[in-house]
N, C-alpha and C positions, 0 to 999 in steps of 0.2 A: 688878491695876489696877482701880480703881473704875469702875463703869459708871454714868454719870449720865444715861442715856437716860430720858426721861419716858414713863410708861405710864398709859393709862386702863384701869382694871379695870371691866368691865361684866359683871354677874352676872344670870343668868336664875334667879330664885327658884323658878320652877315646875319646874326640872330639877336643882336642886342642894340638898343638905342643909346646914343651918346648921353641922353638926359639922365641915365642911371649911374653914370660912372662915379660921381662923388659918393653916392650912397653905397655902391659896391665896395669902394676902398675904405669908407668909414666902417662898414659892417665887418669886413675881414680884419680890420685893425683890432677889433674886439677879440679875435681869435689868436692873434700873434703879430709878428713883425713881417711886413711885406718886403721881400728881397728881390723878387722878379715881378715886373709889371710889363706884360707883353700882350699885344692885340694883333689879331691876324685877319687879313683881308686883301683884296685886290685894290690897292690904293690908287690905281689908275682910273677906277670907276668914279664918275661924277657923284653917284649916290653916296659915296663915303666922304665926300668933301667936307661935310659938316663936322667931321671928327677932328679936323686939324687943330683948332684952338683948344679943344678938350684935351687932346694928347699932350700939347705943350704945357697946359696949365697943371696937369697931374703927372708929368714926367713919365708917360707911358711909351714904351718902345713899340713902334709899328713894324710888323713883320710883313713884308711884301710877298704875296703868293698869287701868281697869275693863274687864271682859270684856263688850263691847257686845252680842255675839251668841253663841249657843251654837255650839261647834265651831270658832270662830275664835280664834287666839292673838294677842290684841292686845299682849301683853307683848313678843313677838318684834318686832313693828313698832315699838314705842316704843324698843327697844334699837337697832334699825337706824337709826332717824332720829337718835337721840342720837349714835351713832357717827359718822355723816356730819357732823353739826354740829361735833363735836370735831375731826374730820379737817380740815374747812375752816377752823377756828379756828387751826390750825397751832401748837398748844401742846404737842404730844406727838410722840414718835418711834415709839411702839409702842402696841399694844392687847393686852389680855388678855381674851379672850372665854370666859366660864365657862358652859358648857352642854353637855348631851349631845344636843342637838337639831340635826339636819341642816339646819334652816332657816337657820342662820347660815353655811352654806358659801359662798354668793355674797358675803356681807358680808366674810368673811375674804379671799376672792380680790380683792375690790375694794380693800380696805385695803392689801393687798400690792402691787397695781398702782400705788398712790399712794406707794409707797416705805416704807410702815410695816412694822415688825416685828410679826408677829402670833403670840402665844402662846395656844394653845387649852388649856382644861382641862375635863375631863369624865370620866364613868365609863367603864368598859370596854365598855359597850353603845353608845358613841358611833359613829355611822356612819363608815365609812372615808373618805367624800367630804369630810366636815368636817375630819377629821384631816389629810388630804392638802392641804387648802387653807391650813393654817397653816404658819408657819416651824418651830414646835415644838409638840408636843402632850404634855401631862402627864396621866397617869391619876390621878384623885383618890384611888383606892384605894391607889395606890403611894406618893404623896407624903405620905399621912396615916399611914403605918405606919412602924415602926422598921426601919431598914436592917439586914439580916443581916450578920454578920461577913464580912470580905473573903474568907476562905478557905472559906466555906460551899459545900457541894456544890450544883450546879444540879439534881440529881435530884429535889429537893423542889419544883421549879417546876411549876405546873399544865401540863397537856398543851398548852393553847393557847400557852403561853409557850415550850414546847419546840419547837413548830412555828415560832414566830417566831424562836427562837434559831438554827435552821438557816438561815433566811432571812438573818439578820444575819451569820452566818459566811460565807455565799456573797457577801454584799455587801462585807464586809471584804476578802475575797480578791480580788474584782474591783477594788476601789479600790487595793489594794497593787499589783496588776499594772499599773494605769494610771499610778501615780505613783512606782514604785520605781526605784532605781538599778540598775546592772548586776549587783549582787550580790543584788538582791531586797529591799533595805531601803527602807522608806518612813517618812517622819516620822509618828509616832503622832498628834500633834496634828492634822495635816492629814487623816489618815484619819478621825479622830473628827469633825472639822468636816464633811467631805464626807458621812460616814454620816448625820449629823444633817440635812443638807440634803436627802438623798435619801429618808430615812425620818423624817418629823417626830415620830413616836411613839417613836423609839428613845430609851431611857433606861436606863442601866446598873442603876438601881434596880429595873427590871422583873425583873432576874435576880439580885437579892440583893446588889448591890455599890453602893458610894458613889462610886467613882472609875473612870475608864476603864482605867487600868493594871492594877489587880487583876482587873477583868473579863476583860481580854485574857489575863492570866496563868492564868485559870481554864479557858481554852480550849486543848485539846491541840494544835490545828492550827497555832498561831502561837508565835513566840518574840520576845522583846524584848531590846534592848541599850541601854545608856545611854552617851552620849558627852558629855564636857564640852567646852565651847567653848574657843577659844584663850585667852580671858580667865580661864577656869577657874571662874568663879562662876555659870555657867549650865549646867544639864545637860539634854540633849535625848534623848528616847526615840525609838527606831526600832523598827519592827515588820516582820516578814516571815513568809512561810509557813515552817513548821518544816522544816528540811532533814533528810532521812533520813540516818542514820549511814552513812558510806561503808563499803563492804565492804572487808575486809582485803586488803592488797596480796598478789598472788600470790607464792608463794615461788619463788626461783630454782631451776630444775630441777637435779638432780645431774648433774655432768659424767660 
């Protein structure tokens, strides 16, 4: 089903490389329609000169913001003011804030309080407070690289991701226990949605997969079954903690 939610994409040029722009716009187009594309920085600085062709190619509006004093980030303030103006104009249903800076944490929280969907994007160095303030958070290093084949082993994942994977496994188990039927089965789509809400940075691409089902299949702790609806044209996937094989029945003693 097509998502027609309108999004404002606001980019902090001081904290994002121009090489990510295509991936950022492609990623947010999966969430809805981009109506605002603005990028903030002091464009008189030679360091931002490499942005020129990228902005023209993707029709992104550069917003000039001079650094009035040393040590103060005027760019952040300009983004925050613009975000609030866009919010009160009531022309969008969501925001994409692209930065690895924790200064946007309160902005993300405020936009969510107003009923906006907030998608954050930044590098893996992004502080956890900003990540938690968003509905979803996408790592730029992940969305800009090729997704590994669905069956690829997770042993190649960096150590930090292995630690995160253990956290994800525990979270999945908890959600299953909260939503499963008497036989332990829970609707996979519901588990995935709940997991995303509790952990905004969760993305199966962090672990080398492009879809939720192959990711779950790669985890030894869980099993999946598919059930067709009565109409037969819709297939629903269910997940549960893998049931250990039952021990063999005791043999009847000799008389």
